[in-house]
N, C-alpha and C positions, 0 to 999 in steps of 0.2 A: 504494500500500500504506500503510495507516494503522495506527498502533499506539495502542490505547487505553491511554495511559500512566497511571501511578498518580495523576497530577494530577487527571484527570477524576473518579477515584474517591476522591480525598483519602486515599490510603493512604500511610503512612509506614513505613519499614523499622523493624521491631521490634529490640530490642537483642540480636540473636543474635551469636555470635562470627563472625569472618571466617575463611575457610579459610587455613591457613598451610602452609608447606612441610612441616612435621612431620606435619600431618594427611594430606597427600598421600602422604607416605612410609609412614604407618601403613596407609592403604588399599592401597597397592602391596604391602605385605607380606601382607595377607589375601586379595587377589585380583590377583596379578601379571599385568600386561598387559591388565587390564580396567578401568583407571582412565584416563579421558579428560580431558586438560587443554588440548588444542590448540583454540584459539578457533574456527578454521575448522570443525573436526570437530563442535564443540558447537553451531554456528549453528542447524541444523535442529531441534535438540531444545529450543532456547530460544524457538521460535516455534510458535504453534498452527497447526492445519491450515487455518483460515480466514485466517491472516495478520492477525489482529486484535489479538493481545496478544503481547508479547515480554518475556522476562526476560533476565537477564545472568549466568547461572550460569557459573562458571569450572571446574566439576568435575562429571563424570558417572561414576557407578559402575555396573558391569554384573555383579552377582552371578549365580552359577549355582545356588546352593543356599540353602535357608532358613537354614542355619547362617551363611553369609556375610552375609545380610541382617541376621541377629540380631547378629553381631559389629559390623557397620557402624553399626547403630542404637544399640547400647549405647554405642559410642564417641561418636557424635553427641550422644547424650543427656548424657553426662558433660561434653562440650566445649561444650554449648549451641549446636550447629550445626543450622540448619534444613534440612529435607529435602523435596524435591518428588518423590513417587513418580510414575513415568510408564510407561504401557503403550505402546499403539500411537500415542498422541498424536493420536487422531481426534476428541477431544471438541469440543463446540460451545459450551461455556460458559466457556472459558478456565481450566478446572480442572487441566489437565495440564502446564502450563508454569510455570516460576518467575516470581515477580513481581519479585524483586530477584536476590540471588545465592545462592539456596538450592541445595544440592547435589542434582543430579538422580540419583535412584536408578531405573535402568531395568530392567524385567523382561525385556528383549529376549532374553536368553540362558536364561531360565527356561522353556524350551519343551518339556519332556519330558512324554510321556503316562505316568502312573504305572501305571494299570491300567484295564481295562474288563471288566465282567461282563455277558456276553451274555444271561444269564437275567434279571437284574434291570434291565439297561439303564443301570447306573450307571458313569459315567466319572469317574476321578480323574486330574487333571493339574496341572502347574505353571501358575502364573498368567500366564506369558508366551506360552502357546500361542495362535496366531492362530486366530480363529473359523472361518475357511474351511477351514484345514488340519484342524482337529478334525472339521469336518463331512465332509470327504473321507475321513478315517480311519474315521469311523463308518459312512459309506455302504457301504464295503467289507464291513462286518459286518452290514449290513441295518438300520442305525439312522440317526438324524439329530440334530443339536443342536436343543434346544427354542427357540432364538432365531435370528433372521436379521435382518441389517440391511445397509444400503448399504455400510457401511465394512468388511464382513466380511473383505476381503482384507488388511487391515492392523490391525484392532483386536484387542486381546488379551482373552481370557476374564476375566482378573483385573480389567482396566479395565471390562469389561462389568458385572461383579458390583459393583465399587466404585461405579459410577454407576447401578446398577440399570437397565441399558439395556432398553428395551422392544422396539421394532422391529416387524417385519412379521408375526410369528407369534403375538403375544401373545394375540390373539383365541382361538386354538385351544389353545395350551399353557400359557397363564397367564404370570405374571411370574416373574422370577428368585427372588422371595421364596418361591415354591412349588417351583421346580425345583432350586434349590441346596439340597443336603441337608447339606453340611458345608463348612467352610473351615479353612484353616490361616492364621493371621495373626500377624505380628510386631508387637508393641506398641512404643510410643515408646521405652521403656527397654531394648528389645532382647529382652524375654522373648517366647518363641514360644508361641502359644496353639493347641493342636491340637484343633480341633472338627471333624475330617475324618470325620464320621459317614457310613456308607454304608447308612443305614436310612431307609425311608420314614417310619417312625413312631418318635419318640423324645421322650417327654414328661417328661424328667427335669430339672426346674428351668427357669430362664429360657432362652429360645432366643437365646443370645448371638450366633450368626452373623447374626441379623437386624440387629444394631447396625451391622455392617460393610457389609452390602449397602446400597448407596446412600449410604455415608458419604464418598465422594469422597476417600479417602486421608487423611482428617483424624483418624481414630481408631486406625488401624493399617494395616500394609501387607499386603495379601492375597498369600500366596505359593503356595497350592494350593487347588484347588476340587474338590468332589465334586458331580456334577450328574446329575440324572435325565434320560435321553435317550429320546425316543419312537422306536418302530419306524418305519423308512422306509415311507411310504405306497406301496402298489403302483400306485395310480392317481392321477395329478394332472391336473386340468383347470383351465384359466384362461379366464375370460370378461372381455373388455375392452369396456365398453359406454358409449354416449353418452347423456346425459340433458339435457333442455332446461331444467331448473331445479333449485335445491337441494332444494326440496320433493320433487321426483321422485327425487332422489338418496336422500333419507331413506326414501321409500316403497319404493324398490328394495331398500334395506338391510333394512327390516322384512320384506319379502316373502322375500328370500333367506335371512334367518335362520329364518323359519318353514318354508320349503320345502326348505332344504338341511341344516338341523339339524346333526347330528354330523359331517358331512363338510366343513362350511365351515371353511377354515383361514386365510383373509385377506379383508379387505374394505377396500379403499383408495379414496380419491377424490382427484381433482385438478381444478383449474379450467383453462379453455382457455389462460389466460396461461402456466401451467406448461408446457403442451404446446408452445406457441409457442417458449418458451425452449429446451426440449429439442431441438426440431427445428432452431432457428436456430443454437444454439451447439454442439450435439453431432452435428448432421446425422443424427439418428435419424428414421425416418419413422413417422408415425402412421397406422395402418390405418383408423381411424375418425375422420372429420373433421367439422367443422361443428357441434360441440356445445359449449355453454357449460361443461358438466361431464362428467367421465369417471369411471367406476367400474370398479375392477379387482377381480374376485371369484375367489378360488382355492378349489378343493375338493381334498381329499386323503383317500383312503380305501383300503379293502382289496379292493374289487371294482369293476373298471372299468365293467362293464355296468350295475351298480346305480347307480354315480355318474353316468354319462352320462345315464341315464334321468332321474334326479333333476334334473340340470342342465338338460336339454332341457325338462322340464316347467316349471321355473322361468323359463327364457328365453321360452317360449311365453306364459306368464302375463304376464311383464313387457312383452313386445312388444304382446300383445293389449290390455292395459289402458293402453297409451300411456305407460308409465313410462320405457321405453327406446326410442329412435328408431333406433338403429343399433348394431351390435356385431360382434365377431369372437370365435371360440372357438379355443383351442389345446389340443392333447392331446400333441403331441410335444415333447420336451425343448427342441429348438432354438427353436421358435416361442414356447414358454413363457418361455424366457430373454430373448428379444427383447422380448416384451411387458412382462415385469417390469422390464427396463432403462428403459422409459419412465417408470416410477415411481421406481425406485431411484436414477436419476441426476439427478433434479431438483435436488438440493442442489449437485451439480457444475455443472449448467447455470447455476444462479443465480450461482455465483462468477465466471462469465464475463460477467455482465451489469453489473458495477460493484461498488460496496461494498454488502455485504448486512447488513441488520439482521434478526436471526433471533429469532423468538418461538415457543416450544414450549408449547402451552397445552392443558389439559384443560377441557372444558366439557360441560354437558348437550348431548347430541348434536343436539337440535333447534335449539340456538343456535350451532352450530359455525361456520357461514359468516357469520352476522350481524357477527361481529367483523371479518371481512375487508372486508365491504361498508362498515361504519362507518369503518374505518381508511382505506379508499380515498377515501371522501367527505371525510374530515377532511384528508388530505394533498394531495388534488388534484394540481396540477402539480409540487409540491415533490418528489415521488417519481417515479422512472422507472417502476417496476412494483410493484404490490402483489399478491401471489399467496397462494393458500391451497391446501393439500393435506394429506393425512395419513391417520391410521388411523381410519376411520369406525367400525370395529368396537368401539373403546374410547374414542371421543369425544376423540381427540387431534389437535388442529389444529396444523399448522406454518404460521405466518403469516410471510411473508418480504417485506421491503421492500428494493428496490434503488434506488440513486442513483448518479449519475456519480462522486461521491466522498463521503467521510465529512464530515458537517457537524453541528456542535453544535446549530444551530437545528432541523435535521430531527429529531435525536435528542430534543430537548426537545418537539417536537410529537408524538412517538411515546410517549415515556415521561414521566410515569407513566400516560398515557392508556390504553395497552393493559392495564396491570396493574390500573388502577381498573375498567375495563370487565370484566375477568376476575373480579375480586373481587366485583363487583356480582351476578354470576350464580353465585357460590360455586364458581368454577373453580379450577384450580391454575395458577400462573404458570410451573411447570416440570413437564410431564407425564412426560418421560423423559430430558431432556438434563442434568438437575441444575442446581445454582445456580453452582457453580464460582466464578470470580472476578467474572464480569460481573453476576451476578444476586443475589449474597448480600445486598446491602443492600435487596432488595425482598421478602425472606422474609415480612415482616409482612402482605403482601397475601394470603398463603395460610395463614399459621399465627398463632395467638394468641400474645401475649407470654409466657404461662405455658409454652407448648410450646417457644418459642425459649430461654427461661431454662433449662428442663430439658435441652435439647440442649447448652447451654453448660456445664452441670454435668457431663454425660457426658464432654464434651471435656476438662474440667479433671481428671476422675478418671483417664481413660485416657492423657492427654497433658499432665501438669501444667506442663511447660515450653513447651507450644505449638509444638513443633518440626515437627510433621507437617503438611505442606501448609498453611502459614500463609496468612492473607489470603483464604482460600477458604471457601465454603459457609455459614459463620455470620457474622453481623455481630459486630464486636468487642464484647466484653462491658463495655467501659468506659462 
């Protein structure tokens, strides 16, 4: 287990106050029994899910209401105490754990559903609701959440919004920038901003909620969310296909978009190395073997006969034209879940393979796999595995490199090579994971200086003392 300490990133603790006994006493008064100071109990909240970064917070607060978050932040602002907002702590860019001794403000107890309107499909809930639990609640009412990701069992909707999580359904339902209708946010000085609109259309002034979507806890703490939920599809089908080359993967995607149209809900790809790791480390079995690439296509619609006919026509076309050499189709829930787990659990399988260097890149879809090939050639024997998988539907590649252990020389061979390669093709160095702590110093590969300067000005307006999630997302303005 390796911790990317602040030395590698040349980060020094900013002159925030240190937590004192009187601070702890104050927090105990506003949220009795929900102030954690026991070092053993704090351990898991100081380390990220990948075990790659670790902080040393000595205090965690577990508010239940927006009023408590507001009181806590007002106090921290006056005392100049830094705060690290934390949801399910499933982030992959080191954004959700302290760097030094910031106070962890956890939304774990803010898990109430406020309301759900069955006519409009609008859900209002507190930020600490777990994604999968929200989805279960909605399914009983005939709806689903507009986003789905591998971490659904532990990630919080507030964290999803704060990082603008993408995930497996973006192709069909769009990003959170479109489905989130309103937010309630507590600002650095403790003032609560209520933009919890439940309207699809609201064109009055600047759309302030967009500032907080994807801001990774640096501009305010999201305490409640209003989100538009689609109806639960009556018919879901999944095709898991083998392709002999990445060119054929791309042609399969073009064909499925043309032939499946409005029922296409996901299009994912993975290379054979990913499949090997999932089989070896998680003992899952792959029903389609012997292909260099695999494509997972999901359809969801309101009429099973119509959808199956469309899917069968597409599969016939793909097989006859040699795009796909082998495949399997699932229509029942159990088989669908089994096939999805081959894709959703790749991240988990990789963590069993050694130390993982993770890159989350957006590229023009035609260039998607070239980065994997070039990185593999560049690293040769220095890396254990170089794998590529991701969201074909929106040009989002997850490039992962595993090694026996963490090494500076390997990291130097990967970075900035991967970022320079991405910038050359006008890609984004973070498609959906955010910049967090690990990638903030690389923002210039995706954003011009003027844009970064403007971001720093927003930060200065909303958080003049810089107490919210310091050392993350933006390069320091000095």
